[in-house]
SEDREN-626057 format. One record per residue (C-alpha): x, y, z; residue in one letter. Coordinates in steps of 0.5 Angstrom, whole numbers. Example, Ala and Ser with C-alpha at 12.3 -4.5 7.8 and 13.67 -1.06 7.14 Angstrom:
residues 2
((25,-9,16),a)
((27,-2,14),s)
This chain:
residues 486
((-35,10,-95),m)
((-28,7,-93),k)
((-25,14,-95),k)
((-30,17,-90),i)
((-29,13,-84),l)
((-22,14,-86),v)
((-22,22,-85),r)
((-26,22,-79),l)
((-21,17,-76),g)
((-16,22,-78),i)
((-20,28,-75),a)
((-21,25,-69),l)
((-14,23,-68),v)
((-13,30,-69),v)
((-18,33,-65),l)
((-15,29,-59),v)
((-9,32,-60),g)
((-11,38,-60),i)
((-15,38,-54),l)
((-9,34,-50),v)
((-5,39,-52),y)
((-9,44,-50),v)
((-12,41,-44),f)
((-7,35,-42),p)
((-12,34,-37),q)
((-16,31,-42),v)
((-11,24,-41),l)
((-14,23,-34),f)
((-22,24,-35),l)
((-22,16,-37),f)
((-19,9,-35),p)
((-15,8,-42),f)
((-12,14,-43),t)
((-10,14,-35),q)
((-6,8,-37),k)
((-3,10,-43),w)
((-1,17,-40),a)
((2,14,-34),l)
((5,9,-37),q)
((8,14,-41),r)
((11,16,-35),e)
((14,10,-33),g)
((8,9,-28),s)
((3,4,-28),q)
((-5,3,-25),v)
((-6,0,-19),a)
((-6,-7,-19),t)
((-8,-13,-15),f)
((-5,-19,-14),y)
((-3,-26,-9),f)
((4,-28,-7),k)
((2,-35,-6),n)
((-4,-40,-5),e)
((-6,-36,2),a)
((-11,-31,-1),k)
((-12,-28,6),d)
((-6,-22,4),s)
((-8,-18,-2),l)
((-2,-15,-5),w)
((-3,-8,-8),m)
((2,-4,-14),k)
((2,2,-18),g)
((-2,8,-18),v)
((-10,9,-15),i)
((-14,11,-22),y)
((-22,11,-24),s)
((-22,4,-25),n)
((-19,2,-18),t)
((-25,2,-14),l)
((-28,-4,-19),e)
((-22,-8,-19),d)
((-22,-8,-11),l)
((-29,-10,-10),k)
((-28,-15,-16),a)
((-22,-19,-12),v)
((-25,-18,-5),l)
((-32,-21,-7),n)
((-28,-26,-11),k)
((-24,-27,-5),h)
((-27,-26,1),p)
((-22,-29,6),e)
((-18,-22,5),v)
((-15,-20,11),t)
((-10,-15,9),t)
((-8,-10,4),l)
((0,-11,2),v)
((1,-4,-1),m)
((8,-5,-4),e)
((9,1,-8),e)
((3,6,-9),v)
((6,12,-11),p)
((-1,16,-11),g)
((-8,17,-14),s)
((-10,21,-20),i)
((-18,20,-18),d)
((-19,23,-11),d)
((-26,21,-11),e)
((-25,14,-13),i)
((-19,13,-8),n)
((-23,16,-2),l)
((-29,11,-4),l)
((-24,5,-5),a)
((-21,6,2),s)
((-28,7,5),r)
((-29,0,2),v)
((-23,-3,6),l)
((-26,0,12),r)
((-32,-3,11),n)
((-29,-10,10),r)
((-25,-10,16),d)
((-19,-11,12),v)
((-12,-8,15),n)
((-7,-5,11),t)
((0,-6,11),y)
((7,-4,8),i)
((13,-9,7),p)
((20,-9,8),r)
((22,-4,2),d)
((16,-1,1),g)
((13,6,-1),w)
((7,9,-1),v)
((5,17,-1),a)
((0,22,-3),s)
((-7,19,-4),g)
((-3,12,-3),g)
((-2,14,4),t)
((-10,16,5),d)
((-12,9,3),m)
((-6,6,7),f)
((-10,10,13),l)
((-17,5,11),a)
((-14,-1,15),g)
((-17,-2,21),t)
((-10,-5,24),e)
((-5,-1,20),r)
((3,-3,21),a)
((9,-1,18),i)
((16,-5,17),h)
((21,-2,19),p)
((25,0,13),t)
((19,2,10),a)
((17,9,8),r)
((10,13,8),l)
((10,20,4),g)
((6,26,5),v)
((4,33,2),h)
((-1,38,0),s)
((-5,38,-6),w)
((-6,44,-12),a)
((-12,46,-16),g)
((-12,49,-22),m)
((-11,56,-20),e)
((-9,55,-12),k)
((-6,51,-8),v)
((-9,48,-1),a)
((-6,53,4),t)
((-8,59,-1),d)
((-15,57,2),y)
((-18,59,9),p)
((-19,53,14),k)
((-26,53,14),d)
((-26,53,6),a)
((-31,47,2),e)
((-25,44,-1),e)
((-21,42,6),h)
((-29,39,8),k)
((-28,32,4),k)
((-21,30,7),y)
((-23,32,14),l)
((-29,28,14),a)
((-25,22,11),y)
((-20,23,16),y)
((-25,24,22),k)
((-29,17,19),e)
((-22,14,19),m)
((-21,17,27),q)
((-14,20,24),i)
((-14,26,28),p)
((-15,33,23),s)
((-9,36,26),r)
((-5,30,21),f)
((-9,34,15),y)
((-6,41,17),w)
((0,37,18),y)
((1,34,11),t)
((-1,41,8),l)
((5,44,11),e)
((10,39,11),a)
((11,38,3),a)
((9,42,-3),p)
((4,39,-8),a)
((10,37,-13),d)
((15,34,-7),s)
((14,29,-1),i)
((15,29,6),h)
((17,22,8),w)
((14,22,16),m)
((20,20,21),t)
((18,15,26),p)
((16,20,32),v)
((11,23,26),e)
((8,16,24),i)
((6,15,32),h)
((5,22,34),e)
((-1,23,28),y)
((-4,16,30),k)
((-1,13,23),v)
((0,6,25),v)
((-4,1,30),t)
((-3,0,36),p)
((2,6,36),e)
((7,9,41),l)
((4,13,47),s)
((9,19,48),w)
((4,21,53),n)
((5,15,56),s)
((12,15,56),l)
((13,22,59),l)
((8,21,64),d)
((12,15,67),l)
((18,18,66),q)
((16,24,70),k)
((13,20,75),v)
((19,15,77),l)
((24,21,77),a)
((19,25,82),s)
((21,27,89),d)
((15,22,92),a)
((20,17,89),y)
((26,19,93),a)
((31,17,88),g)
((29,10,88),r)
((35,8,92),g)
((36,0,92),t)
((31,-2,99),g)
((28,4,99),a)
((24,4,92),n)
((18,0,94),k)
((14,5,90),l)
((18,4,84),a)
((17,-3,85),q)
((9,-3,85),n)
((8,2,80),l)
((12,-3,74),i)
((9,-9,77),e)
((2,-7,77),n)
((3,-4,70),h)
((5,-11,67),f)
((0,-14,70),r)
((-5,-9,67),g)
((-2,-10,60),l)
((-4,-18,62),g)
((4,-20,62),l)
((6,-26,65),q)
((9,-23,71),v)
((15,-25,76),a)
((20,-23,81),t)
((26,-24,83),q)
((29,-22,90),e)
((36,-22,92),f)
((41,-21,96),s)
((48,-18,96),f)
((53,-14,100),e)
((55,-7,99),d)
((61,-6,97),e)
((61,1,99),r)
((59,0,106),t)
((60,-7,107),g)
((52,-8,109),k)
((48,-14,106),k)
((43,-10,102),q)
((36,-13,98),s)
((34,-12,92),g)
((28,-14,87),k)
((28,-15,79),n)
((21,-15,77),i)
((20,-19,70),i)
((14,-19,65),g)
((14,-23,59),t)
((10,-24,53),i)
((10,-30,49),q)
((12,-30,41),g)
((7,-32,37),t)
((12,-35,32),k)
((18,-37,36),y)
((15,-38,43),p)
((22,-41,46),s)
((27,-36,43),s)
((27,-30,47),y)
((29,-22,48),i)
((31,-19,54),v)
((29,-12,54),v)
((32,-9,60),g)
((33,-3,64),a)
((36,-1,72),h)
((30,3,76),y)
((34,4,82),d)
((38,10,82),h)
((43,14,88),m)
((37,15,93),g)
((37,20,98),m)
((44,23,100),v)
((43,26,106),g)
((37,30,106),d)
((38,31,98),t)
((34,27,93),i)
((38,25,87),y)
((32,24,82),n)
((35,21,76),g)
((30,23,71),a)
((36,21,66),d)
((39,16,70),d)
((35,12,69),n)
((28,13,70),a)
((28,15,62),s)
((30,8,61),g)
((25,4,65),t)
((20,8,62),a)
((22,6,56),a)
((21,-1,58),v)
((14,0,61),l)
((12,3,54),e)
((15,-2,50),l)
((11,-7,54),a)
((5,-3,53),r)
((6,-3,45),f)
((8,-11,44),f)
((2,-13,49),s)
((-2,-10,43),k)
((2,-12,38),n)
((4,-19,39),p)
((12,-20,37),p)
((14,-26,34),e)
((19,-28,38),h)
((18,-28,47),s)
((20,-22,50),i)
((22,-21,57),i)
((22,-14,60),f)
((26,-14,66),a)
((27,-8,71),a)
((34,-9,74),f)
((35,-7,81),d)
((41,-4,85),a)
((45,-3,78),e)
((48,3,81),e)
((51,-1,87),l)
((55,-6,82),g)
((50,-9,77),l)
((47,-14,83),w)
((39,-15,79),g)
((43,-17,72),s)
((48,-21,75),k)
((42,-25,79),h)
((38,-25,73),f)
((43,-29,69),v)
((45,-33,74),k)
((37,-35,76),h)
((34,-34,69),p)
((27,-35,69),p)
((28,-39,62),v)
((33,-44,60),a)
((40,-40,59),e)
((41,-42,51),n)
((34,-40,50),q)
((36,-32,51),l)
((38,-30,45),n)
((39,-23,45),l)
((39,-17,51),m)
((37,-10,49),l)
((39,-5,55),n)
((37,3,56),f)
((41,6,60),d)
((40,14,60),m)
((37,15,53),i)
((33,22,54),s)
((38,28,54),r)
((44,30,50),n)
((45,37,47),d)
((48,33,40),q)
((42,29,39),n)
((47,23,39),e)
((45,16,42),i)
((50,11,42),y)
((49,4,40),v)
((54,-1,44),v)
((56,-8,42),g)
((55,-8,34),t)
((63,-9,34),h)
((62,-16,38),q)
((55,-17,34),y)
((56,-14,27),p)
((50,-17,24),k)
((45,-12,28),y)
((49,-6,25),r)
((46,-6,18),p)
((39,-7,21),i)
((40,-1,25),l)
((44,3,20),e)
((38,2,15),e)
((33,4,21),i)
((37,10,22),s)
((36,13,16),k)
((29,15,18),n)
((32,18,23),f)
((34,26,21),t)
((33,29,28),e)
((38,23,31),l)
((45,22,30),k)
((46,15,31),v)
((53,13,33),s)
((57,7,34),f)
((62,5,39),g)
((64,4,46),h)
((65,-3,45),d)
((72,-4,42),d)
((77,-6,48),p)
((82,-3,43),n)
((79,4,42),d)
((83,8,47),q)
((79,15,44),t)
((72,12,49),k)
((71,9,55),d)
((69,2,55),y)
((61,0,56),w)
((60,-7,55),m)
((61,-8,62),q)
((59,-2,65),s)
((51,-2,65),s)
((46,-8,65),d)
((49,-11,59),n)
((55,-13,63),g)
((53,-20,66),p)
((50,-22,60),f)
((56,-20,55),f)
((60,-24,61),a)
((55,-30,60),m)
((56,-30,52),g)
((49,-27,51),i)
((49,-22,45),p)
((47,-15,48),s)
((46,-8,44),l)
((46,-2,49),t)
((43,4,48),f)
((46,10,52),s)
((48,17,51),e)
((55,21,53),e)
((55,23,61),d)
((52,30,61),h)
((53,35,67),a)
((48,33,72),d)
((50,25,71),y)
((50,23,79),h)
((48,30,81),q)
((41,32,84),p)
((40,36,79),t)
((38,30,74),d)
((31,32,74),d)
((26,32,69),i)
((26,39,67),q)
((33,38,65),n)
((32,32,60),t)
((30,33,52),h)
((23,30,51),p)
((24,31,43),v)
((31,27,43),y)
((28,22,48),y)
((22,20,43),k)
((27,19,37),n)
((31,15,41),v)
((25,10,44),v)
((22,10,37),a)
((29,8,34),l)
((29,3,39),i)
((22,0,38),a)
((23,0,30),r)
((30,-4,31),t)
((27,-9,36),l)
((20,-10,31),v)
((25,-11,25),a)
((30,-16,29),i)
((24,-19,31),d)
((21,-20,24),q)
((28,-21,21),l)
((29,-26,25),n)
((37,-25,26),p)
((38,-29,32),l)
């Protein structure tokens, strides 16, 4: 009897071996063979775990497989207090049906998803990430997509109305992800490769919540740079002031204004200006403030000619307004003061007044981010000015900029001994902060042919470049806020 059992066992092993050799997909029919196959490849099946005593954040690592649905339901049933799934390293799925079912469990239970610092999620893991009611990605994390392939055909071989596409389109619709995201993934990379989404793509396809709104950003710039605003000259920029103040109030920010007067050095006449400020209180460090600012004034009318200043500086102003909208939906850990400065073109008077009469104690102002001309550059190059004086911010920016393959992020214009470049540490609204010893970083491009010309109009800006710069700024601000290098 024992000999018969041994022979049967050997025969079974041989049969399985033959099946695996001839039909390797057999390895992926059962949970135990899936585990074994993944281990042979140096991977692991998805596991769920907690990193601390608090059970509100459930961590996940590994490939989604046929037991993932039951594993996930078991841990959520045992710990109904879970609010967030932290996806540390999820390369994909070897069972799409189970993956979509498990993902729906997350959405039905109102669980959020998050990719932490240096985390990465790809392929079927991306589909699970999209199930989060609220979704966020750390600035150093990555999210990957690609096409899919069947036994004989790849996804793009099927017509768009083919049955093979429908389950994915139905899932994305259920998750309120635009259907164009699905078609984008099929073209982004073939099934045996991965395309890591750029920050602009992440917001373009509503992958995170709340997302930056490119339509809002571009519309704000267009309005501010329109002829109706007559170039936003100091003393004649009431329309711009109303737009900015109403925008802040509509977001529920704490709004204040600063009125000031000065002597115009060009004419000797007394002028008046107005800063508009909107504040969001931090959730973790409410007494530590970051100032996010840009000047909204430009040259106004010169004779009968309007100088609209689409790049200088409707671009910076619109960025401040869009970032205020973004953080009003995604509260920061540190308090943020969004400041629209007046009279920069006449001598930095708005920012000078701000630092002399800060809305909070001066020692609570820990960093200033300044945006001045950020929507136009033929080389797709943006300068970050200030890391020479404040080097602790450079590694953060260098790490984040790796995700911006369409943007050249340069550092400079901040070393007084560098004779090859103009010195910008005192040439914009960062100057008064720098003079007061408040750290500052300025995002700006080098001058173009329409600088301070009536041809600095909206049609001459570069929207794709502009969106990339604002996405870079947003990621930088999120990283500084979360990493707390203040």
